[in-house]
N, C-alpha and C positions, 0 to 999 in steps of 0.2 A: 503493500499499499503506498501511496506516494504521500510524503509528510512535508511540511514547512521545511527548507533548505536550512542546515547548521553549517555558518560558514567560518572561518579560522580566521585569528587574527592577524594582522600585519603589523609592521613597526613603526610606520609613520603615516602622518594624517595626508600627504602627497600622496602615498600610494593608494589611501583611501579613496579618495578624491577622483584620481585617474582611473580606478576601474570603475567607478560610477560613470563616468561619461564615456567610457568604451562601453557602456550598455552590456555589461557583463555581471554576473552576481557579485556585488562586491564584499570584499571581506569584512567582517568586524573589526574595529580598530580597537585594539588595547588601549585602557585608560588606568591611569595612577590615580590614587586618591591625591588632594591637595587642589590648591586652586592654579596650579600649573596644568592640572588635566584639561583645562578649557582652551578653545581656541579663541582667537579678537572675535567677539560679535560681529557679523557680516562678512567675516573674511572667507568663508568657507559658503559656497552657493547651494547649500540644502535647505530646503523648506520656499514657501513662496505660495502666492494668491491660490486661493481654491474658491469653490461653489458647490455644497454638499447640502445631503437633508440629514438631520439628526433623529435619533431614536425616538422623538417624540412625534417626527413628522415635519418638523419646521426647517425651512432653508435657512443654512448659514453659509457664511464664508470665514476668513480666517481673521477678518475685524471683529466678529463676534466673541473672539477668544484673547484678543489685545489685552494688555495688564495681566493677564496670568503666565506663569512657566509653564510649558507644555511638555506630557511627556505622549510622544506617538509611536502609535505601533500599529505596523499593519498586517492584518490577519483575516482569518474567516471563521463564522460560526461551526463548520461542520470541520475545522480542522481537529485531529484527535489528540494532540497532544502538545506541541509547541506553543498553541494560541492559549488553551486553558491554564497552561504552566505560567506563561509570560503573564498574562492579566492575574493570576493568583499573586505571584510575585509583585507585579505593580500595586495592587490591592495591599500587601503586607507593606512595602515602601510607605504607601499613604498612611496607614495606620502607624508607623514608625515615626511618621514625621510629626504625629500629632498635630498642634495649633500651626505648625508651619504648611502642614497640607493645604490651608487656606488659600495659600498663593499658588497653587499645583491644579492644573486641571489635566486628567490623562483623558487621550483620544484614541479610540480603536477604530481605525479606518478600514474598512471592509474592502478587501481585494474582489470578493466573489458578489458581485452587486446583482445577478442575478437572483442567486437565493436569498442574501440578505438584506430582505427589505427593513423599514424602521421596526414593522412589528416583531420581527424575529429579531431584530438585534438588541429592540426594547426587553424583553424578554433573557435575551445573553447576558447584555452590561449590568443588569440589575443585580445579576447573580453574583456579582464580583465586587462591585464597589458603588456606592451611591453618587460620586463626583466621575466617575467614569461614564465619558460620552461615547455612545456609538454612532459611528458617521457612515453614509451611503450614499450611492448618487446612480446614475447613470453608467455604462461602461465608460464613456468616453470622459466622463468626469472623474472618474477613479483612475484611469489611464493618466490624465493629466496632474492629479495631485499625486500620483506615484513618480512622475517625471520630476516635479518640482523637489519631490524629497529624495530623487534620484534611487529611489528603490526599484527593486524588481520583484516580478510574478508572472507564473504561468500555468494555464489550466493544462492539468495531465488526467486523459482519459484512464479510468480504473478497467483495468483487463477482464474481460468477460462479464463486463456491466454497462449500461447505459449512463452510469454516476459517475464523476469525475472528483478531483481532489484539485488543491491549487498550491503548488510548489511557491515559497516566497523567501523573501528575507526575512530575519528575526531580530533584528536591530529595534532597540528603543532609544528614539532620539529625545534629546533635551534641549528645548527651545526656552529661546529668552521671551519677557513679556511683550519685545518689540516682533516675535516671532522668527528671531534669528539662531541659527544653528549654534548650541555650543559645545555639546558633547553625544555621545550616545552610549548605550550600554548593550554588550553582547548578550546572547541568550545565556541565562544561569547566573547573572551577575546576580549575588545575593544582594537580598532586599536592603539589608543591614548599608552595604556599600552604597547601593543607590542612594538611600535616605543622605548618608553622608555626605556624596556628592552635590545633593541638590541643595543642602544645608550649605554648604560650601559656595554654589552658586548664589544663595540670597545672601550669604557676608560680601561677596565679592563684587555683584552687580547691584545689590538691594532688593529688598521684598518691597514688591508693587503697593501691597495692602499698608505698608508704613509709608509710602507716597515715594520711596525709590524705584529704580528701573535699571534695565540693564544700557 
């Protein structure tokens, strides 16, 4: 059974970005703790404008999430293991952040818009965390936002069945309150490490709830 793609780490941000622009499954970039783990906001062209539909059926754009640090994960509800594991770890991260979680909005962007309607996403995301937002759209809208985030996905048929799975990258992106890429987490990054990194971002770039900002 085809599952979400697990990608090995690389040593440099340059290699990471180059791989994205080559339109190949990009490796996950290994990050260390501390403020040095962040790139300069706006220096890496990951993230950008989008128009999608959230799990309540409301049309949203990137502007609706300005003022929040974003944890952005691409996946799909039929994913057997990578997606539920990643979303559970994001939920644990949010719990570990406690009051600091108010500055963070996790987004789950479906790469399977044919099956992941707002109604399906509503049932799915609410099982993980109340702040988690599910996003879907037309195939063209999903392709556009995936291109903005330089992420990769591909529908894969299931042998002997009319069903399909979707192979996809498994990074979780941390974006600034202005929508700029700061860093990302590879699949399996412990929630404690993710929470510590986010707290470092709040210290370095500011907590938007306190009038700060990247």
